[in-house]
N, C-alpha and C positions, 0 to 999 in steps of 0.2 A: 419105222413102226416096230413095236414090240408086242409079243403075245404072252410071255411068261408072267408079266405083272401088268394088270389093268389098273393103273393108278387112278384114272377117272372113276372107275367103278368102286374102288376102295374109298375114295373121298365121298362119293355119293352114298355109299353104305354107312359111313360114319355119320353123315348128316341125317340119314334115315333113322339110325339108332338113337341119336340125340333127340330128334323130334318125337319118336315113339315113346322114349323114356319120359320126356316132358309131358306128353299127352297122358301117359299113365298116371303121373303125379297129379296132374290137374283133375283127372277123373276121380282119383282117390280123395282129393280135397273136396270136390263137388259132392261126392257120395257121402262123406262124413260131415261136411259143413265146417271142418276144422282146417285152419292153415297149418297147424302143427299136429301131425299124427304120430310122429316118432322123433327121437332126439336129433336125428340127422336133418330134419326139416329146419330146425332153429334151436340149437343147443341152449343158448342163453335164454331165449324166449320160453322154452319148455321149463327151465328151472324157475324162472320168475312166475310163470303161470301156475305151476304146481304149488308154490308157496302161497299164492293168492287163493288157489282152490282150497288149500288146507285152512286158510284163515276164514274163508267164506263158510265152510262146513262147521268150523268152530263157533263162528258167530251165530249160525242157525241153531246149533245145539245149545249155546248159551241163552238164546231167546226162549227155547223150550224149557231150559232150567229155570229161567225167571218166571215162566208161566206156572211151573210146578211150585215155585216159591209163593206165588200169589195164591195158589190153591191151598197151600199149607196155612198161610196167614188168614185166608177166609174161613178155614175150618176152625182155627183158634178164635177168631173174632166172633164167629157165629155162636160158639159155646159161651164166650164172655157176654154176649148179648142176653143169653138165657140167665147167666149169673146175675147180670144187672136186674133183670125182671124179678128174680128171686129176692135180691137185696131190697128192691123197692117194696115188695110185699112184706119183707121182714121189718122194714122201717115203719110201714103202715101198722103192723101188728104191735110194734114197740110203742108207737104213739097211742094206740088203743089201750095197751096195757098200763100206760102211765096215768090213765084216768081212774081216779079213786072211786068211781061209781061201780067198778068191777069188784066182785067178791073173790074170795080165794079160788073157788071152783072155776070162775071165769078166767082168772089169770093162769091157772093150771092148764086150761084148754089152749090158751094163747101160747104158753110156753111149750106145750107139746107140738104145736104147729111150727114154732120157731126152731125147735130141735130137729124136726123132720126136714125143714128147709136147709138148715146147716148141713145135714147129712147129704142132701141132694147137691149142694155146692161142692162138697168133697167128692161125691161120686162123679160129677162132671169133670172135676180136676183130675181124677185118676183115670177116667175112661176116654177122654177126648184124645183121639189119635189121628195121625196122618201117616200112612204107610208104616204102621206098627210102631210109630214113635209117639210117645205120650207128650202132649204139648203144654199142659197147664199145671203140672206137678213140680215145676222147678227144674226139670231135667234139661231144659234148653237154656239155662242161665248159668253163669260161671263167675267165680271170683278167685283171686290169688292174693293171699296176705303174707307179707314177709316183714319181720322186724329188721329195721336197719338203724344203725347208730351213726352219728357224725362226731368228729373230734377236730379241734383246732390244729392247724398246721403251724409248726414252729419255724420251718424254713426248708429250703431246698439246697442241698450241697452241690458241689460242682459235678456236672455230668458231661463227660467228654463227648464232643461231636453231636450234641443235642441242643435243642432250643425249647424254651418254655413259652406258654401262651400268656405269661404275666399274671396268671391267677394263683399267686402264691398265698396271699391272704385269703381267709374265708374257711370253708369247710370242704372236706372230701368224704365221699361215702365209704364207709368201712362195713363190709358184710360179714355176717356170722357164718363160719364154716361148721365143722364138727365142734363138739363141746370144748371150750377153752381155746379156740383159735380165732384169729382175725385174718381176713383176706383182703388184699388190695389188688385191683386189676387196672393196669394202664395199657390200652391197646390190646395186643395179643398176649402180653405177659402177665403172669399172676404170681404173687408171693404170699405165703401164709406164715403168720407168726403164731407159734404155739405158746401155751401157758399165758395167754393175755388176760390178766385179771387186775382189777383195781387201777389206781393211778400209777402209771409207769411210762417210761420212755420206750418207744418202739422204733427200731431202725429197719426200714425196708431198703436194704442195701442194693437190691436188684434195680431200684429206680433212683437211688441217691436221695431218698426222702426219709426224714426223721420226724416223728410225731409224738405228742404226749396225749395219752388217753385221759378222759375225765375221771375224776375220783369215783370209785365204786362201779365203773363200767366193766362188765365181764362179758366175754363172747358167749352168746347163748348157743344152745344146741339147735341147729337149723331144723332138725327133724320135728321138733316140738313147735316151731314157729310158722311153718308153711302149711296152709290149708288150701287145698285145691278142690273146688266143686265141679260138677259136670259142665262141659263147655257149651258155648252157643252153637246154634245151627248155622252153617255157612253155605251160602248159595254161590255157585260158580257162574258168574254173570258176564264173563268175558271169554274171548277165544284163547287167551294166554294165561300162564300161571300168575297167581297173586291178583287176578282180576275177580275179586269176590266181594261178597257182602255178608256180614255176620249179623245175626239177630238172636237176642236172648229174650225169652219170655219168663217172667217171674213165676214163683209159686202162687197160683191164684186160688188155693184152697184156704179153708178157715184158719189153718195153722201156718199159713204163709203171710203174704203182705196184707191180707184182709184182717188178720189179727183178731179173729172172733172165736178161736178154739178154747182159749183159757176160760176157766170157770169164772162166771160172773160177768163176762163180756157181753153176753146176751141173756139178760135175766129180767123178767117182768114181775117178779114176786112182790115188789113194792114200788111205790111211786118213784123213789130215788133211783133204784136200780133200773127201772124202765126208762127213766129220763137219760141215764148214762148210756143205756143200750142204744137209744136213738142216736146219740153222738157217735158211738162206736160204729154203728151200722152206716152212718153218714160218711165216716172215714173210709169204710170198706168200699162204699159206692164211689168215692173219689178215686181210690186206688184202681178200681176196675175201669173207670173213665180214663185214667192216665194210660193204662195198658192198651185199651182199645184205641186211644188217640195215637199211641206209638205204632200200633199195628197198622192203622190207617195210613200213617205217614210212610211206613215202609212199603205198603201196597202201592201207594201213589209213586213212590220212588222206583219201584220195579216196573210200573206201567211206563214211566218215562225211559227206563233202561231198555225195555223191549222196543219202544219206538226208535231209540237210538241204534240199537242192534240191527233192526230191520233196515234202517237207512244206511248204516255202514255196510251191511251185507249187499244191499242193492248197488251201492257205489262201487264196492270191490268186485262184484260180479261184472259190472260194466267194464271195469278196468281189465279184468281177466279176459273178457270177450274181445276187447280191442287187441289184446296180445295173441290170443289163441284162435279166434274164429276167423273164417275165410270170408273175403268179400266175394259173394257169389257172382255178381255181375262181372267184376274184373277177372275172376278165375274162369268164368265161361268164355270170356274173350280170349284168354290165353289158351284154353282148350281148343277153341275153334281155330286159332292161328296154328297151333301145333298139329292139329288134325290135317289142315291144308298142307302144311309143310311136309308132313309124313307122306301124304298122297303124292305130292309133287316129287319128293325124293324117290319114292317107289317107281314112279314113271320114268324119272331120269336114270335110275339104276338099270331099268330095262334097256334104255337107249345106250347106256355105257357098255352094257354087256354085248351089244351088237357091233361095237367098233372093231374088235379083233376080226370080225368076219370079212373086213375089207382086205385082209392079207390074202385071202383065197383068190381074189381077183388077180393078184400078182403071180399066182402059181398057175394060172390057166394059159 
Protein backbone atom coordinates (compact mmCIF):
# COMPACT_ATOMS: atom_id res chain seq x y z
CA UNK A 1 0.00 0.00 0.00
CA UNK A 2 1.23 3.54 -0.84
CA UNK A 3 0.15 6.91 0.49
CA UNK A 4 2.20 9.47 -1.49
CA UNK A 5 0.26 8.90 -4.71
CA UNK A 6 -3.40 7.96 -4.70
CA UNK A 7 -3.70 6.66 -8.28
CA UNK A 8 -7.31 5.64 -7.84
CA UNK A 9 -8.24 9.15 -6.72
CA UNK A 10 -6.30 10.68 -9.64
CA UNK A 11 -8.12 8.50 -12.18
CA UNK A 12 -11.46 9.27 -10.58
CA UNK A 13 -10.65 13.00 -10.59
CA UNK A 14 -9.88 12.87 -14.32
CA UNK A 15 -13.20 11.18 -15.00
CA UNK A 16 -14.97 13.79 -12.87
CA UNK A 17 -13.28 16.62 -14.81
CA UNK A 18 -14.22 15.07 -18.16
CA UNK A 19 -17.84 14.56 -17.13
CA UNK A 20 -18.08 18.08 -15.71
CA UNK A 21 -16.57 19.58 -18.89
CA UNK A 22 -18.94 17.61 -21.12
CA UNK A 23 -21.86 18.66 -18.93
CA UNK A 24 -20.84 22.32 -19.24
CA UNK A 25 -20.67 22.04 -23.05
CA UNK A 26 -24.08 20.40 -23.14
CA UNK A 27 -25.54 23.14 -20.96
CA UNK A 28 -24.00 25.80 -23.24
CA UNK A 29 -25.54 24.17 -26.32
CA UNK A 30 -28.91 23.77 -24.61
CA UNK A 31 -28.87 27.40 -23.45
CA UNK A 32 -28.00 28.80 -26.91
CA UNK A 33 -29.82 26.24 -29.05
CA UNK A 34 -26.69 25.99 -31.20
CA UNK A 35 -24.47 22.99 -31.77
CA UNK A 36 -21.61 25.29 -32.78
CA UNK A 37 -20.98 28.16 -30.37
CA UNK A 38 -17.29 28.61 -31.09
CA UNK A 39 -14.81 27.39 -33.68
CA UNK A 40 -13.57 24.65 -31.36
CA UNK A 41 -16.97 22.96 -31.43
CA UNK A 42 -16.71 22.26 -35.19
CA UNK A 43 -14.19 24.27 -37.21
CA UNK A 44 -15.33 23.07 -40.64
CA UNK A 45 -19.00 23.32 -39.71
CA UNK A 46 -18.50 26.89 -38.49
CA UNK A 47 -16.87 27.94 -41.78
CA UNK A 48 -19.63 26.32 -43.83
CA UNK A 49 -22.44 27.77 -41.73
CA UNK A 50 -20.96 31.28 -41.79
CA UNK A 51 -20.87 31.20 -45.60
CA UNK A 52 -24.45 30.02 -45.62
CA UNK A 53 -25.42 32.73 -43.15
CA UNK A 54 -23.81 35.40 -45.34
CA UNK A 55 -25.66 34.04 -48.36
CA UNK A 56 -28.99 34.05 -46.51
CA UNK A 57 -28.54 37.66 -45.43
CA UNK A 58 -27.57 38.60 -48.98
CA UNK A 59 -30.68 36.89 -50.37
CA UNK A 60 -32.91 38.66 -47.86
CA UNK A 61 -31.39 42.03 -48.78
CA UNK A 62 -31.71 41.23 -52.49
CA UNK A 63 -35.40 40.55 -51.90
CA UNK A 64 -35.76 43.98 -50.29
CA UNK A 65 -33.86 45.50 -53.22
CA UNK A 66 -36.31 43.90 -55.63
CA UNK A 67 -39.20 45.30 -53.59
CA UNK A 68 -37.64 48.76 -53.93
CA UNK A 69 -37.33 48.16 -57.67
CA UNK A 70 -41.02 47.33 -57.88
CA UNK A 71 -41.81 50.52 -55.97
CA UNK A 72 -39.76 52.54 -58.47
CA UNK A 73 -41.47 50.87 -61.42
CA UNK A 74 -44.91 51.47 -59.90
CA UNK A 75 -44.05 55.15 -59.46
CA UNK A 76 -43.05 55.49 -63.10
CA UNK A 77 -46.01 53.45 -64.34
CA UNK A 78 -48.44 55.51 -62.30
CA UNK A 79 -47.12 58.70 -63.88
CA UNK A 80 -47.37 57.16 -67.35
CA UNK A 81 -50.96 56.22 -66.60
CA UNK A 82 -51.68 59.92 -66.13
CA UNK A 83 -49.75 60.69 -69.33
CA UNK A 84 -51.95 58.18 -71.11
CA UNK A 85 -55.09 59.93 -69.87
CA UNK A 86 -53.74 63.29 -71.02
CA UNK A 87 -52.91 61.94 -74.49
CA UNK A 88 -56.37 60.43 -74.79
CA UNK A 89 -57.85 63.85 -74.02
CA UNK A 90 -55.50 65.45 -76.55
CA UNK A 91 -56.59 62.98 -79.22
CA UNK A 92 -60.21 63.75 -78.41
CA UNK A 93 -59.51 67.48 -78.81
CA UNK A 94 -57.63 66.90 -82.09
CA UNK A 95 -60.60 64.96 -83.47
CA UNK A 96 -62.85 67.81 -82.37
CA UNK A 97 -60.55 70.34 -83.99
CA UNK A 98 -60.61 68.45 -87.29
CA UNK A 99 -64.31 69.23 -87.65
CA UNK A 100 -64.81 72.19 -89.96
CA UNK A 101 -67.89 73.27 -88.04
CA UNK A 102 -65.42 74.98 -85.72
CA UNK A 103 -64.58 78.60 -86.37
CA UNK A 104 -61.19 80.15 -85.72
CA UNK A 105 -62.07 81.14 -82.16
CA UNK A 106 -63.15 77.56 -81.41
CA UNK A 107 -59.93 76.14 -82.77
CA UNK A 108 -57.91 78.68 -80.80
CA UNK A 109 -59.59 77.53 -77.59
CA UNK A 110 -58.91 73.89 -78.45
CA UNK A 111 -55.29 74.72 -79.28
CA UNK A 112 -54.88 76.51 -75.96
CA UNK A 113 -56.00 73.42 -74.06
CA UNK A 114 -53.74 71.20 -76.17
CA UNK A 115 -50.76 73.41 -75.39
CA UNK A 116 -51.55 73.28 -71.68
CA UNK A 117 -51.83 69.49 -71.81
CA UNK A 118 -48.47 69.23 -73.57
CA UNK A 119 -46.93 71.34 -70.82
CA UNK A 120 -48.46 69.03 -68.22
CA UNK A 121 -46.91 65.99 -69.92
CA UNK A 122 -43.52 67.71 -69.76
CA UNK A 123 -44.07 68.63 -66.12
CA UNK A 124 -44.87 65.02 -65.28
CA UNK A 125 -41.74 63.92 -67.13
CA UNK A 126 -39.54 66.36 -65.23
CA UNK A 127 -40.98 65.94 -61.74
CA UNK A 128 -41.75 62.21 -61.44
CA UNK A 129 -39.11 61.04 -58.99
CA UNK A 130 -38.22 58.06 -56.82
CA UNK A 131 -35.69 58.67 -54.05
CA UNK A 132 -34.66 61.92 -55.77
CA UNK A 133 -34.09 60.18 -59.11
CA UNK A 134 -36.06 61.58 -62.03
CA UNK A 135 -37.65 58.68 -63.89
CA UNK A 136 -39.27 59.91 -67.10
CA UNK A 137 -36.90 62.52 -68.54
CA UNK A 138 -34.54 60.02 -70.17
CA UNK A 139 -32.07 59.96 -67.29
CA UNK A 140 -32.58 56.21 -66.82
CA UNK A 141 -31.83 55.32 -70.44
CA UNK A 142 -28.45 54.94 -72.10
CA UNK A 143 -26.80 54.28 -75.47
CA UNK A 144 -23.22 54.04 -76.65
CA UNK A 145 -22.41 54.66 -80.30
CA UNK A 146 -19.01 53.92 -81.84
CA UNK A 147 -17.98 54.02 -85.49
CA UNK A 148 -16.25 50.77 -86.48
CA UNK A 149 -14.81 49.86 -89.88
CA UNK A 150 -13.98 46.45 -91.34
CA UNK A 151 -11.45 45.51 -93.99
CA UNK A 152 -10.65 42.34 -95.92
CA UNK A 153 -7.85 40.13 -94.63
CA UNK A 154 -5.19 39.29 -97.23
CA UNK A 155 -3.54 36.51 -95.29
CA UNK A 156 -1.85 35.35 -92.14
CA UNK A 157 1.91 34.97 -92.14
CA UNK A 158 3.67 32.24 -90.17
CA UNK A 159 3.29 32.56 -86.43
CA UNK A 160 5.66 30.39 -84.41
CA UNK A 161 4.10 28.29 -81.69
CA UNK A 162 0.56 29.46 -82.40
CA UNK A 163 -2.57 28.09 -84.01
CA UNK A 164 -5.42 29.82 -85.80
CA UNK A 165 -9.12 29.08 -85.73
CA UNK A 166 -9.25 28.84 -89.50
CA UNK A 167 -11.10 32.13 -89.88
CA UNK A 168 -8.59 33.67 -92.25
CA UNK A 169 -11.08 34.75 -94.87
CA UNK A 170 -13.74 37.30 -94.04
CA UNK A 171 -13.49 40.47 -92.01
CA UNK A 172 -11.85 41.56 -88.78
CA UNK A 173 -12.93 44.59 -86.76
CA UNK A 174 -10.55 47.52 -86.86
CA UNK A 175 -11.31 50.24 -84.32
CA UNK A 176 -10.51 53.92 -84.52
CA UNK A 177 -8.04 55.19 -81.98
CA UNK A 178 -6.83 58.76 -81.90
CA UNK A 179 -6.91 60.71 -85.15
CA UNK A 180 -5.11 58.89 -87.98
CA UNK A 181 -4.61 55.59 -86.10
CA UNK A 182 -6.02 52.08 -86.51
CA UNK A 183 -5.96 49.59 -83.64
CA UNK A 184 -6.25 45.80 -83.76
CA UNK A 185 -6.64 43.74 -80.59
CA UNK A 186 -6.18 39.98 -80.35
CA UNK A 187 -6.62 38.55 -76.85
CA UNK A 188 -4.67 40.70 -74.42
CA UNK A 189 -2.36 42.26 -77.05
CA UNK A 190 -3.02 45.47 -78.91
CA UNK A 191 -1.09 47.07 -81.78
CA UNK A 192 -1.75 50.50 -83.26
CA UNK A 193 -0.81 51.68 -86.77
CA UNK A 194 -0.29 55.42 -87.12
CA UNK A 195 -0.93 57.49 -90.24
CA UNK A 196 -3.56 55.02 -91.47
CA UNK A 197 -5.32 56.79 -94.34
CA UNK A 198 -6.58 55.83 -97.77
CA UNK A 199 -5.94 52.49 -99.51
CA UNK A 200 -2.69 51.05 -98.19
CA UNK A 201 -1.11 47.87 -96.88
CA UNK A 202 -0.87 47.63 -93.11
CA UNK A 203 1.36 45.14 -91.30
CA UNK A 204 0.39 44.22 -87.76
CA UNK A 205 3.71 42.51 -87.09
CA UNK A 206 2.81 41.86 -83.45
CA UNK A 207 0.29 39.26 -84.65
CA UNK A 208 1.84 38.23 -87.97
CA UNK A 209 -1.09 39.72 -89.88
CA UNK A 210 -1.07 41.93 -92.96
CA UNK A 211 -4.19 43.67 -94.25
CA UNK A 212 -5.20 46.08 -97.00
CA UNK A 213 -7.53 48.92 -96.06
CA UNK A 214 -10.36 49.90 -98.37
CA UNK A 215 -9.81 52.90 -100.58
CA UNK A 216 -10.64 56.14 -98.89
CA UNK A 217 -10.77 54.64 -95.38
CA UNK A 218 -9.25 56.91 -92.79
CA UNK A 219 -9.03 56.29 -89.06
CA UNK A 220 -11.45 58.68 -87.44
CA UNK A 221 -10.99 60.62 -84.26
CA UNK A 222 -12.59 58.42 -81.58
CA UNK A 223 -13.48 61.42 -79.46
CA UNK A 224 -15.86 62.62 -82.12
CA UNK A 225 -17.50 59.22 -82.64
CA UNK A 226 -18.42 58.09 -79.14
CA UNK A 227 -21.63 59.35 -77.57
CA UNK A 228 -22.50 58.16 -74.08
CA UNK A 229 -25.86 59.00 -72.57
CA UNK A 230 -26.88 58.44 -68.94
CA UNK A 231 -26.98 54.77 -67.97
CA UNK A 232 -29.85 52.52 -66.96
CA UNK A 233 -30.85 51.93 -63.35
CA UNK A 234 -29.53 48.62 -62.01
CA UNK A 235 -31.26 46.53 -59.36
CA UNK A 236 -29.05 44.22 -57.28
CA UNK A 237 -31.38 41.21 -57.11
CA UNK A 238 -28.95 38.51 -56.00
CA UNK A 239 -26.68 37.74 -53.07
CA UNK A 240 -23.52 37.83 -55.20
CA UNK A 241 -21.84 40.23 -57.60
CA UNK A 242 -23.19 40.58 -61.15
CA UNK A 243 -26.59 39.21 -60.09
CA UNK A 244 -28.49 42.27 -61.19
CA UNK A 245 -31.19 43.53 -63.49
CA UNK A 246 -30.92 46.72 -65.55
CA UNK A 247 -33.88 48.85 -66.57
CA UNK A 248 -33.93 51.89 -68.80
CA UNK A 249 -36.90 54.21 -69.10
CA UNK A 250 -37.02 56.38 -72.19
CA UNK A 251 -37.64 60.11 -72.31
CA UNK A 252 -41.42 60.27 -71.99
CA UNK A 253 -41.73 64.03 -72.51
CA UNK A 254 -43.05 65.67 -75.65
CA UNK A 255 -39.49 66.21 -76.91
CA UNK A 256 -38.67 62.53 -76.34
CA UNK A 257 -40.24 59.42 -77.81
CA UNK A 258 -43.68 61.08 -77.84
CA UNK A 259 -42.35 63.41 -80.55
CA UNK A 260 -44.93 66.13 -79.99
CA UNK A 261 -42.71 69.11 -79.16
CA UNK A 262 -41.88 70.17 -82.72
CA UNK A 263 -43.97 73.00 -84.11
CA UNK A 264 -46.93 71.70 -86.08
CA UNK A 265 -47.00 68.24 -84.48
CA UNK A 266 -50.06 69.24 -82.43
CA UNK A 267 -51.91 71.88 -84.41
CA UNK A 268 -55.66 72.19 -84.98
CA UNK A 269 -55.64 75.47 -86.88
CA UNK A 270 -56.94 73.71 -90.02
CA UNK A 271 -58.66 70.47 -90.87
CA UNK A 272 -55.46 69.05 -92.43
CA UNK A 273 -53.20 69.90 -89.49
CA UNK A 274 -55.77 68.63 -87.00
CA UNK A 275 -56.04 65.34 -88.91
CA UNK A 276 -52.24 65.00 -88.84
CA UNK A 277 -52.26 65.80 -85.14
CA UNK A 278 -54.63 62.89 -84.51
CA UNK A 279 -52.08 60.57 -86.14
CA UNK A 280 -49.18 62.11 -84.20
CA UNK A 281 -50.98 61.84 -80.87
CA UNK A 282 -51.98 58.26 -81.72
CA UNK A 283 -48.28 57.49 -82.19
CA UNK A 284 -47.50 59.05 -78.81
CA UNK A 285 -50.20 56.91 -77.17
CA UNK A 286 -48.60 53.84 -78.74
CA UNK A 287 -45.17 54.78 -77.33
CA UNK A 288 -46.58 55.24 -73.83
CA UNK A 289 -48.34 51.88 -74.14
CA UNK A 290 -45.04 50.24 -75.11
CA UNK A 291 -43.25 51.77 -72.14
CA UNK A 292 -46.00 50.79 -69.70
CA UNK A 293 -46.01 47.25 -71.09
CA UNK A 294 -42.25 47.05 -70.60
CA UNK A 295 -42.52 48.33 -67.05
CA UNK A 296 -45.27 45.83 -66.32
CA UNK A 297 -43.11 43.00 -67.65
CA UNK A 298 -40.21 44.09 -65.44
CA UNK A 299 -42.51 44.32 -62.43
CA UNK A 300 -43.76 40.78 -63.03
CA UNK A 301 -40.18 39.63 -63.44
CA UNK A 302 -39.22 41.18 -60.12
CA UNK A 303 -42.24 39.55 -58.48
CA UNK A 304 -40.99 36.15 -59.62
CA UNK A 305 -37.48 37.11 -58.53
CA UNK A 306 -38.71 37.89 -55.03
CA UNK A 307 -40.53 34.56 -54.82
CA UNK A 308 -37.38 32.74 -55.94
CA UNK A 309 -35.21 34.66 -53.47
CA UNK A 310 -37.55 33.82 -50.62
CA UNK A 311 -37.52 30.14 -51.55
CA UNK A 312 -33.72 30.12 -51.82
CA UNK A 313 -33.39 31.90 -48.47
CA UNK A 314 -35.75 29.42 -46.84
CA UNK A 315 -33.89 26.39 -48.19
CA UNK A 316 -30.49 27.83 -47.34
CA UNK A 317 -31.65 28.70 -43.82
CA UNK A 318 -32.78 25.10 -43.38
CA UNK A 319 -29.38 23.89 -44.58
CA UNK A 320 -27.60 26.23 -42.17
CA UNK A 321 -29.86 25.04 -39.36
CA UNK A 322 -28.90 21.44 -40.00
CA UNK A 323 -25.24 22.37 -39.70
CA UNK A 324 -25.38 24.78 -36.78
CA UNK A 325 -28.47 24.13 -34.64
CA UNK A 326 -28.46 21.57 -31.83
CA UNK A 327 -30.81 18.63 -31.50
CA UNK A 328 -32.34 19.57 -28.16
CA UNK A 329 -33.63 16.07 -27.32
CA UNK A 330 -30.30 14.42 -28.09
CA UNK A 331 -28.30 17.08 -26.25
CA UNK A 332 -30.60 16.85 -23.23
CA UNK A 333 -29.89 13.14 -23.16
CA UNK A 334 -26.14 13.85 -23.24
CA UNK A 335 -26.46 16.45 -20.50
CA UNK A 336 -28.37 14.03 -18.27
CA UNK A 337 -25.81 11.30 -18.87
CA UNK A 338 -22.88 13.61 -18.09
CA UNK A 339 -24.63 14.93 -15.00
CA UNK A 340 -25.07 11.40 -13.64
CA UNK A 341 -21.47 10.53 -14.50
CA UNK A 342 -20.22 13.66 -12.72
CA UNK A 343 -22.21 12.84 -9.60
CA UNK A 344 -21.01 9.23 -9.65
CA UNK A 345 -17.40 10.31 -10.14
CA UNK A 346 -17.71 12.77 -7.28
CA UNK A 347 -19.00 9.99 -4.99
CA UNK A 348 -16.23 7.63 -6.10
CA UNK A 349 -13.62 10.32 -5.51
CA UNK A 350 -14.76 10.53 -1.91
CA UNK A 351 -14.35 6.76 -1.62
CA UNK A 352 -10.91 6.84 -3.25
CA UNK A 353 -9.75 9.51 -0.82
CA UNK A 354 -10.65 7.17 2.06
CA UNK A 355 -8.40 4.33 0.88
CA UNK A 356 -5.12 5.69 2.36
CA UNK A 357 -6.84 5.77 5.75
CA UNK A 358 -6.39 1.97 5.89
CA UNK A 359 -2.67 2.45 6.43
CA UNK A 360 -3.40 3.80 9.88
CA UNK A 361 -4.72 0.38 10.92
CA UNK A 362 -1.28 -1.07 10.26
CA UNK A 363 0.33 1.50 12.53
CA UNK A 364 -1.82 0.70 15.57
